[in-house]
C-alpha positions as CSV (number, residue, x, y, z in Angstrom):
1,M,253.3,83.3,184.2
2,L,249.7,84.0,185.3
3,S,250.5,86.5,187.9
4,S,252.9,88.2,185.5
5,A,249.9,89.0,183.4
6,I,247.8,90.8,186.1
7,V,250.3,93.1,187.9
8,I,249.4,95.8,185.4
9,L,245.7,95.9,186.3
10,L,245.4,98.3,189.2
11,S,248.1,100.6,187.8
12,L,245.9,100.9,184.7
13,A,242.9,101.9,186.9
14,L,245.0,104.5,188.6
15,G,246.4,105.9,185.4
16,E,249.9,104.6,185.9
17,S,252.0,103.2,183.1
18,F,253.8,99.8,183.5
19,S,256.8,98.8,181.5
20,P,258.8,95.9,183.0
21,H,262.4,95.7,182.1
22,P,262.9,99.0,180.2
23,T,265.1,98.5,177.2
24,S,268.7,98.7,178.0
25,S,271.2,100.2,175.6
26,Q,273.8,97.8,176.9
27,A,271.7,94.7,176.3
28,R,273.8,92.0,174.7
29,K,272.9,89.5,172.0
30,K,274.1,85.9,171.9
31,S,274.3,84.0,168.6
32,V,272.3,80.8,168.5
33,T,273.9,77.5,167.6
34,V,271.8,74.4,166.8
35,A,272.7,71.0,165.5
36,S,272.9,70.8,161.7
37,S,270.1,68.3,161.6
38,A,267.7,70.5,163.6
39,V,266.4,72.9,161.0
40,S,267.3,74.7,157.8
41,T,267.2,78.5,158.1
42,D,267.1,79.2,154.4
43,N,264.2,80.7,152.6
44,N,262.6,77.3,151.8
45,A,262.3,76.5,155.5
46,A,260.9,80.0,156.2
47,S,258.2,79.4,153.7
48,A,257.4,76.0,155.2
49,T,256.5,77.7,158.4
50,S,253.5,79.2,156.8
51,T,252.3,76.0,155.3
52,R,249.7,74.5,157.6
53,N,250.4,70.8,156.8
54,S,254.2,71.1,156.8
55,I,256.6,71.1,159.7
56,P,259.5,73.6,159.3
57,W,262.1,71.1,160.5
58,T,263.4,67.7,159.7
59,M,261.2,64.9,161.1
60,N,262.7,61.6,162.4
61,T,259.5,59.6,161.6
62,E,261.1,56.3,162.8
63,T,261.3,57.7,166.3
64,Y,258.4,60.0,166.5
65,G,256.0,58.8,163.9
66,E,254.2,60.9,161.3
67,Y,253.0,64.2,162.7
68,S,250.7,66.5,160.5
69,N,247.9,68.9,161.1
70,E,245.4,66.0,160.8
71,V,247.2,63.8,163.3
72,Q,247.6,66.7,165.6
73,H,243.9,67.6,165.6
74,V,242.6,64.1,166.1
75,D,245.2,62.8,168.6
76,W,246.9,65.7,170.3
77,G,243.6,67.6,170.2
78,F,241.9,64.7,172.0
79,A,244.4,65.0,174.9
80,Y,243.1,68.6,175.4
81,S,239.4,67.8,175.1
82,S,237.1,68.6,178.0
83,T,237.0,66.0,180.8
84,P,233.8,63.9,180.2
85,P,230.9,63.8,182.7
86,N,231.7,60.2,183.8
87,A,235.1,61.4,185.0
88,V,233.4,63.2,187.8
89,D,233.1,60.0,189.9
90,S,234.7,57.8,192.4
91,Y,235.4,54.0,191.8
92,V,237.8,51.2,192.3
93,I,239.9,50.8,189.2
94,D,239.3,47.3,187.8
95,D,241.4,47.4,184.6
96,V,244.9,46.9,186.0
97,E,247.8,45.5,183.9
98,G,250.7,44.1,186.0
99,V,251.0,44.3,189.8
100,I,250.7,47.4,191.9
101,P,253.9,47.7,194.1
102,S,253.1,46.8,197.7
103,D,254.8,49.7,199.2
104,L,252.5,52.2,197.4
105,A,249.7,51.0,199.7
106,G,248.4,54.1,201.5
107,V,249.9,56.5,199.0
108,T,247.6,59.0,197.2
109,F,248.6,60.5,193.8
110,Y,247.0,63.8,193.1
111,K,247.0,65.6,189.7
112,T,245.3,68.8,188.5
113,G,244.9,70.7,185.3
114,P,242.3,72.4,183.1
115,G,239.3,70.2,182.6
116,N,236.5,72.2,180.9
117,F,236.9,74.5,177.9
118,Q,233.4,75.7,176.9
119,R,230.2,77.2,178.1
120,N,226.9,77.0,176.2
121,G,228.8,75.8,173.1
122,R,231.3,78.6,173.2
123,Q,235.0,77.4,173.2
124,F,237.5,79.0,175.6
125,Q,240.2,80.9,173.7
126,H,243.1,79.2,175.5
127,V,243.5,75.8,177.2
128,L,245.0,77.4,180.3
129,D,241.7,79.3,180.8
130,G,240.1,75.9,181.5
131,D,238.3,75.2,184.8
132,G,240.5,73.3,187.3
133,F,239.9,69.5,187.6
134,V,241.6,67.4,190.2
135,I,242.0,63.6,190.3
136,A,243.2,61.4,193.2
137,I,244.5,57.9,192.7
138,K,244.5,56.3,196.2
139,F,246.4,53.0,196.5
140,L,244.4,51.1,199.0
141,E,246.0,50.3,202.3
142,D,245.3,46.6,202.2
143,G,247.2,46.4,198.9
144,S,244.0,45.2,197.0
145,G,244.0,47.9,194.3
146,A,243.5,51.5,193.7
147,K,240.6,53.9,193.8
148,Y,240.0,56.8,191.4
149,T,238.3,60.1,192.4
150,G,237.8,63.1,190.0
151,R,236.1,66.4,190.7
152,F,236.1,70.0,189.4
153,V,237.4,72.6,191.8
154,E,234.1,74.3,192.7
155,T,235.2,77.9,193.1
156,E,232.6,80.6,193.3
157,Y,233.5,81.5,189.7
158,F,233.0,77.9,188.5
159,L,229.7,77.5,190.3
160,E,228.3,80.7,188.9
161,E,229.3,80.0,185.3
162,Q,228.1,76.4,185.6
163,S,224.7,77.3,186.9
164,E,224.1,79.8,184.1
165,D,226.1,77.9,181.4
166,K,227.7,81.2,180.5
167,I,231.2,82.8,180.5
168,K,230.8,85.5,183.1
169,Y,234.4,86.4,183.8
170,R,237.5,87.6,181.9
171,N,240.4,85.2,181.9
172,V,244.2,85.6,181.8
173,F,245.0,83.8,178.6
174,G,242.3,85.2,176.2
175,T,238.8,84.1,177.1
176,Q,236.5,87.1,177.4
177,R,233.1,87.2,179.1
178,D,230.0,87.0,177.0
179,G,228.7,90.3,175.7
180,G,231.6,91.6,173.6
181,V,233.9,94.5,174.1
182,F,231.4,96.6,176.1
183,A,230.9,93.8,178.6
184,N,234.6,93.4,179.1
185,A,235.8,97.1,179.1
186,F,237.1,98.3,182.4
187,D,236.3,95.0,184.1
188,L,239.5,94.1,186.0
189,T,238.2,91.0,187.7
190,L,239.8,87.8,186.4
191,K,238.5,84.3,187.1
192,N,240.5,82.1,189.4
193,V,240.6,78.9,187.4
194,A,242.4,76.9,190.2
195,N,244.1,74.6,187.6
196,T,247.8,74.7,188.1
197,N,249.0,72.6,191.0
198,V,247.7,70.5,193.9
199,L,249.6,69.6,197.0
200,Q,248.8,68.1,200.4
201,W,250.7,69.5,203.4
202,G,250.0,69.2,207.1
203,E,247.0,66.9,206.4
204,R,245.4,69.7,204.3
205,L,245.0,69.7,200.5
206,F,245.2,72.9,198.5
207,V,244.9,73.5,194.8
208,Y,246.9,76.5,193.5
209,W,246.7,79.1,190.7
210,E,249.4,81.7,191.0
211,A,247.3,84.8,190.1
212,G,244.9,84.1,192.9
213,R,244.1,82.5,196.2
214,P,244.5,78.8,196.9
215,Y,241.4,76.7,197.4
216,E,241.2,73.9,200.0
217,L,239.8,70.5,199.1
218,N,238.7,67.5,201.2
219,P,241.7,65.2,200.7
220,D,239.5,62.1,200.4
221,T,236.5,63.3,198.4
222,L,238.1,66.3,196.6
223,E,235.1,68.4,197.7
224,T,235.9,72.1,197.6
225,L,235.8,73.5,201.2
226,R,234.8,76.9,202.6
227,S,237.9,78.3,204.3
228,V,236.8,79.7,207.6
229,K,240.2,80.6,208.8
230,E,242.8,82.8,207.0
231,D,245.7,80.5,207.9
232,G,248.4,78.5,206.1
233,P,248.8,79.7,202.5
234,L,245.7,81.9,202.9
235,K,247.2,84.1,205.7
236,G,247.7,87.7,204.7
237,L,246.3,87.4,201.1
238,G,243.1,89.3,201.8
239,G,239.6,87.8,201.9
240,I,237.9,85.6,199.4
241,G,236.0,88.7,198.0
242,C,239.2,90.3,196.5
243,K,238.5,90.9,192.9
244,V,242.1,91.7,191.8
245,R,245.1,89.8,193.2
246,G,248.9,90.3,193.0
247,I,248.5,94.1,193.3
248,T,248.2,96.2,196.4
249,I,248.4,99.8,197.4
250,D,248.9,99.8,201.2
251,N,249.9,96.2,201.9
252,N,246.4,94.8,202.9
253,G,245.6,98.1,204.6
254,P,242.3,100.0,204.5
255,I,242.6,101.1,200.9
256,D,243.2,97.5,199.7
257,N,240.2,96.4,201.7
258,I,237.9,99.1,200.3
259,I,238.7,98.4,196.7
260,N,239.0,94.6,197.1
261,V,242.6,93.9,196.0
262,G,245.1,91.6,197.7
263,K,248.1,89.3,197.3
264,S,248.3,86.0,195.5
265,F,250.2,82.8,196.3
266,T,252.6,80.9,194.1
267,A,251.4,77.8,192.3
268,H,254.8,76.2,192.9
269,P,255.4,75.7,196.7
270,H,258.3,73.3,197.3
271,V,258.7,70.6,200.0
272,E,262.3,70.7,201.4
273,D,261.8,68.0,204.1
274,D,259.1,66.5,206.4
275,D,258.8,69.7,208.3
276,T,259.5,72.4,205.8
277,L,257.4,73.6,202.9
278,I,258.3,76.9,201.2
279,G,256.2,79.2,199.0
280,F,255.9,82.9,198.3
281,K,253.2,85.5,198.4
282,I,253.1,88.0,195.5
283,E,252.2,91.7,195.4
284,T,253.1,94.6,193.1
285,N,252.6,98.1,194.5
286,A,250.5,100.0,192.0
287,Q,252.1,103.3,193.0
288,T,255.7,102.4,193.0
289,N,255.9,99.4,190.6
290,F,257.9,97.4,193.1
291,L,257.3,93.7,193.0
292,T,257.5,92.1,196.5
293,L,257.8,88.4,197.1
294,E,257.4,87.1,200.7
295,F,259.2,83.8,200.8
296,T,257.5,81.9,203.7
297,E,258.6,78.7,205.3
298,Y,255.9,76.5,207.0
299,D,256.1,73.6,209.4
300,S,254.1,70.4,208.9
301,K,251.1,72.1,210.6
302,W,251.1,75.2,208.3
303,N,252.6,77.4,211.1
304,E,255.0,80.0,209.7
305,K,258.6,79.3,210.7
306,K,260.2,82.3,208.9
307,C,259.5,84.9,206.3
308,T,262.0,86.7,204.0
309,T,260.9,89.6,201.9
310,F,262.5,90.5,198.6
311,S,261.6,93.5,196.4
312,V,262.6,94.6,192.9
313,K,261.3,97.4,190.7
314,D,259.8,97.0,187.3
315,S,259.7,93.2,187.2
316,L,257.0,90.6,186.8
317,P,256.4,87.7,189.2
318,P,258.1,84.4,188.5
319,H,256.2,81.2,187.7
320,D,258.6,79.0,189.6
321,F,261.6,79.2,191.9
322,S,264.2,76.9,193.5
323,V,265.4,76.4,197.1
324,S,268.9,75.5,198.2
325,K,270.5,75.3,201.6
326,S,271.2,79.0,201.8
327,F,269.1,80.7,199.0
328,Y,265.8,81.1,197.2
329,S,266.4,81.7,193.5
330,F,264.4,82.6,190.5
331,F,264.7,83.9,186.9
332,D,263.5,87.4,186.1
333,N,262.1,86.8,182.6
334,P,262.5,89.7,180.1
335,Y,259.4,91.5,179.0
336,S,259.0,94.7,177.0
337,E,256.3,97.3,177.0
338,M,252.7,96.1,176.9
339,D,249.7,97.7,175.1
340,N,247.8,98.2,178.3
341,L,245.0,100.2,176.7
342,R,243.8,97.2,174.6
343,Y,243.3,95.3,177.8
344,L,241.7,98.1,179.7
345,I,239.0,98.7,177.0
346,G,238.2,95.0,176.7
347,L,239.9,94.1,173.4
348,K,242.6,91.7,174.8
349,A,243.3,89.5,177.7
350,P,246.4,90.2,179.9
351,T,248.8,87.7,178.2
352,Q,247.7,88.8,174.8
353,I,249.3,92.1,175.3
354,M,252.6,90.7,176.8
355,Q,255.7,90.9,174.7
356,L,259.0,89.1,175.3
357,A,262.1,91.3,175.1
358,L,264.5,89.5,172.8
359,R,267.5,91.8,173.4
360,Q,267.2,92.1,177.2
361,P,269.5,89.9,179.2
362,T,267.7,87.7,181.6
363,K,268.4,88.2,185.3
364,V,268.6,85.7,188.1
365,H,267.8,86.8,191.7
366,V,269.4,84.9,194.6
367,V,267.8,85.7,197.9
368,P,269.5,84.6,201.2
369,R,267.3,82.5,203.5
370,S,269.1,83.9,206.6
371,K,269.6,87.5,207.7
372,G,273.0,89.2,207.4
373,Q,273.6,88.6,203.7
374,E,272.5,90.8,200.9
375,P,270.5,89.5,197.9
376,L,272.4,88.9,194.7
377,T,271.3,89.7,191.1
378,V,273.2,88.4,188.1
379,E,272.6,88.6,184.4
380,L,272.9,86.0,181.7
381,D,274.6,87.2,178.5
382,H,271.4,86.8,176.5
383,S,267.6,86.5,176.6
384,Y,266.1,83.4,178.1
385,F,262.6,82.5,179.3
386,C,262.5,80.2,182.3
387,I,259.3,78.1,182.6
388,H,260.2,75.7,185.4
389,L,263.0,75.1,187.9
390,N,264.2,72.2,189.9
391,G,262.5,72.5,193.3
392,L,265.7,71.8,195.3
393,S,269.0,73.1,194.0
394,E,272.5,72.4,195.3
395,E,275.4,74.5,196.5
396,K,279.0,73.3,196.0
397,D,282.3,75.1,196.5
398,G,280.7,78.5,196.7
399,K,278.6,77.9,193.6
400,L,274.9,77.6,193.1
401,Y,273.6,75.0,190.6
402,L,270.2,75.7,189.0
403,Y,268.4,73.5,186.6
404,S,265.6,75.0,184.6
405,T,263.5,74.3,181.5
406,G,262.7,77.2,179.2
407,W,263.0,78.9,175.8
408,D,266.1,80.2,174.2
409,L,265.0,83.6,173.0
410,T,267.8,83.8,170.5
411,D,266.5,80.8,168.5
412,E,265.7,82.5,165.2
413,R,263.2,79.9,164.2
414,F,260.8,81.2,166.8
415,F,262.1,84.6,167.8
416,P,263.2,86.7,164.9
417,Q,266.4,88.5,165.8
418,T,265.5,91.4,163.5
419,Q,262.9,92.4,166.1
420,D,263.3,93.7,169.6
421,S,260.3,91.8,170.9
422,A,257.9,89.0,170.1
423,P,254.4,88.1,171.4
424,F,254.5,86.1,174.6
425,L,251.9,83.5,173.5
426,G,253.1,83.1,169.8
427,A,250.9,80.3,168.4
428,W,250.3,78.7,171.8
429,G,246.6,79.3,171.9
430,G,243.3,77.9,170.9
431,P,242.1,74.4,171.7
432,Y,245.6,73.0,172.0
433,P,249.3,74.1,171.4
434,D,249.7,74.0,167.6
435,F,253.0,72.5,166.6
436,T,252.4,72.2,162.9
437,R,252.9,75.9,162.1
438,G,256.4,76.1,163.8
439,K,255.4,78.7,166.4
440,V,255.7,76.8,169.6
441,P,259.3,76.9,170.7
442,P,261.0,73.9,172.2
443,S,261.6,73.7,175.9
444,L,265.1,72.7,176.8
445,L,266.9,71.8,180.0
446,Y,269.6,74.2,181.2
447,E,272.2,74.2,183.9
448,T,273.0,77.6,185.3
449,I,276.0,77.9,187.6
450,I,276.3,81.0,189.7
451,D,279.4,81.9,191.7
452,V,277.7,83.5,194.7
453,E,280.9,84.7,196.3
454,K,282.0,86.6,193.2
455,G,278.5,87.5,192.1
456,T,278.9,86.2,188.6
457,V,277.4,83.7,186.2
458,V,279.9,80.9,185.5
459,S,277.8,79.3,182.8
460,H,274.3,78.8,181.3
461,E,274.2,75.8,179.0
462,E,272.0,72.9,177.9
463,V,272.4,69.8,179.9
464,R,271.6,67.6,176.9
465,P,271.8,69.7,173.7
466,G,268.8,69.4,171.5
467,I,266.6,67.3,173.8
468,V,263.1,68.9,174.0
469,I,261.8,68.3,177.5
470,E,259.5,69.7,180.2
471,F,258.0,69.2,183.7
472,P,261.2,68.5,185.7
473,T,260.9,66.6,189.0
474,Q,263.5,65.1,191.3
475,E,263.9,62.0,193.5
476,E,263.3,62.7,197.2
477,D,266.8,61.9,198.4
478,K,268.7,62.3,195.0
479,P,268.1,65.8,193.8
480,N,270.6,65.2,191.0
481,M,268.3,62.5,189.5
482,M,265.7,64.3,187.4
483,Y,262.7,63.1,185.5
484,L,261.1,64.9,182.6
485,A,258.6,64.4,179.8
486,I,260.6,64.2,176.5
487,A,259.2,65.3,173.1
488,A,262.1,64.8,170.7
489,E,265.7,65.3,170.0
490,E,267.5,67.6,167.5
491,Y,265.5,70.7,168.8
492,T,262.3,69.4,167.2
493,S,259.2,71.0,168.8
494,L,256.6,68.4,169.4
495,P,254.2,67.1,172.1
496,S,255.8,64.8,174.7
497,T,255.6,61.1,173.8
498,G,258.3,59.7,176.1
499,L,260.0,60.0,179.5
500,C,263.6,60.5,180.4
501,R,265.8,60.2,183.5
502,I,268.8,62.5,183.6
503,N,271.7,62.4,186.1
504,T,272.7,66.1,186.2
505,E,276.1,65.3,187.6
506,T,277.2,62.9,184.9
507,R,274.6,64.1,182.2
508,E,273.8,60.5,181.4
509,M,270.2,60.0,180.1
510,E,267.9,57.1,179.9
511,T,264.7,57.2,177.8
512,W,261.4,55.3,177.5
513,W,259.0,56.0,174.6
514,A,255.3,55.4,174.9
515,D,253.1,53.5,172.5
516,N,251.7,55.2,169.4
517,K,249.1,57.8,170.1
518,Q,250.1,58.1,173.8
519,F,251.2,61.4,175.2
520,T,253.4,61.7,178.4
521,H,253.5,64.1,181.2
522,E,255.1,65.0,184.6
523,V,256.6,62.1,186.6
524,I,256.0,62.0,190.4
525,P,258.7,60.0,192.2
526,V,257.6,58.1,195.4
527,K,260.5,56.8,197.4
528,K,260.5,53.1,197.9
529,Q,260.1,51.7,201.4
530,N,261.8,49.1,203.5
531,G,265.3,50.1,202.5
532,Q,264.8,49.5,198.8
533,P,266.8,51.7,196.4
534,G,265.1,54.1,194.1
535,S,261.6,55.3,193.6
536,W,258.3,54.3,192.1
537,L,257.5,56.8,189.3
538,V,253.8,57.6,189.0
539,T,252.7,59.3,185.8
540,P,249.7,59.7,183.5
541,L,249.6,58.5,179.9
542,Y,247.0,60.2,177.7
543,D,245.9,57.6,175.2
544,A,244.3,59.1,172.1
545,G,244.0,55.7,170.5
546,K,242.0,54.1,173.2
547,R,240.3,57.3,174.3
548,R,241.4,57.0,177.9
549,T,244.0,58.0,180.5
550,T,246.3,55.5,182.1
551,I,248.2,55.9,185.3
552,A,251.6,54.2,184.8
553,I,254.0,53.0,187.5
554,I,257.7,52.7,186.5
555,D,260.6,51.4,188.6
556,S,263.3,54.0,188.7
557,E,266.0,51.2,188.8
558,D,264.7,49.7,185.6
559,F,263.6,52.9,183.9
560,S,264.0,52.1,180.2
561,S,261.8,49.0,180.6
562,G,258.8,51.2,181.1
563,P,255.8,50.6,183.3
564,V,255.6,47.6,185.7
565,C,251.9,48.4,186.1
566,R,249.2,50.3,184.3
567,L,245.9,51.5,185.8
568,N,243.5,52.1,183.0
569,L,240.7,54.5,183.8
570,K,237.2,54.2,182.3
571,H,237.6,57.5,180.6
572,H,240.1,60.2,179.8
573,V,241.0,63.2,181.9
574,T,242.4,66.3,180.2
575,Y,246.1,66.8,179.6
576,G,247.0,68.3,183.0
577,L,249.6,70.5,184.7
578,H,251.1,69.5,188.0
579,G,250.7,66.8,190.7
580,S,252.1,65.4,193.9
581,F,251.7,62.5,196.3
582,A,250.7,62.1,200.0
583,R,251.8,59.1,202.1
584,Q,250.2,59.7,205.4
585,Q,246.8,58.4,206.5
586,L,244.1,61.0,206.5
587,P,241.0,61.2,208.7
588,V,237.8,60.0,207.0
589,S,235.7,63.0,208.1
590,Y,236.6,66.6,207.5
591,S,235.6,69.6,209.7
592,L,235.1,72.4,207.1
593,P,231.8,72.8,205.2
594,A,231.6,72.7,201.4
595,L,231.9,75.9,199.5
């Protein structure tokens, strides 16, 4: 999503127009069907949408508890409050409930997300503009406990703004630099907030933000390192001095070097096996409007094994993608024309001028991993916005099975079907996503089956109708076993307060609901050792009642019983984005200097 917002920038500077997905006269519209208990669509429900303390749908208070604007501000708002100063620390966790599983010894759980939302008393305009903060939970090798480390990603942008306590850069989601319109006009530099994902590969730890360049961290101390070599995910992106990323003119040639533009790297690289990590580099040619993705496979030492290039005209980069035995696949989300001038003259941030195309069928691109086969592009029969995909997808009997979370753009509660387009952000802005005004659409889990031999979409349907879920992950050796944070049933759009386990083959689902005032998030499965079945599931719980974050450990084989162990931190960390784990032992010292 982030890189989608900046591909317009250099074309603006060159006087080019950019209009992804031109409106098609043959675009088809699909009627929306929701459970009768989900929401009333009469005039009374419509008026409730505008009432701040009312929720425009039926609430199951026995399951989810009361949820009002006051509750949202106090509890949900706390989950999105800035990480406190005492979270920038390293200590052995002494408040442990239960017993840490012995085969987690030597494993490190990493998590990142936005952690700071203000400078000099001025609040950032959107939570996703927050400065990146990374935590590491290292399960000690001798099995005696776990150690917490937390640190901000000290990018050059972060250090400059921190030293002056001032917002000095424009941001993707709405935060403008100090000084008003004149200070922002014609400034195309966007701050790399380094807040989306963190992954260790080949004994090197990187934090990712898809509209920019990854930053390398010391895996033990989380210190931000100065990258002295342009290798691994940094290779071919252009130097650290590039001011605009995701856009090029001559593919890292002399013109790009002179005007300081370069490629960016996905925030969602995926691990296929012990010797294969796959990511993609992003560039849109400002002269031709061709989006090019370089799908690159790396071995365990960050050496490139193969690279496959795919180009498509008038499209915006995907936020996520999926890998199967033969293909890389991603959804091409539908956008309509953007008011580029308002961004250029400093009135709006990139995502604030983005519009979702409600009558444009969503495309899926299927890119072969091997030479000799042509890429395949298919269309759904309606508009759909994909947020995340399962990292590893399956192929069976000539068909590709994709599982994604996203928004149904035909849901009239959130996307009026009398309009051709709707704002991309909707009400998802400010200090936290606001659910009380009925503007944050529910994220649902879909199965999309593509017949790759016939080049057709077989089906695109909800796996569990009405279940509102996000942040899909999979077990290492059971890709059909997915874990997600669950918010509610009956299409009710709420923050996540539970977890669920779904078998995508049988569609069976187990759930576990957290205690009152606790919010749930992404689950990271860590395969059990010594021949034991299943995984240990590591996940944060954001506890607004006790004003802290807890790292919970759940046994996948007894999922509905909930955590077998809770590691209670001394403080909270902000509601995050993505995480990962590392099992191998790392060297104590590290060769690169600090940034």
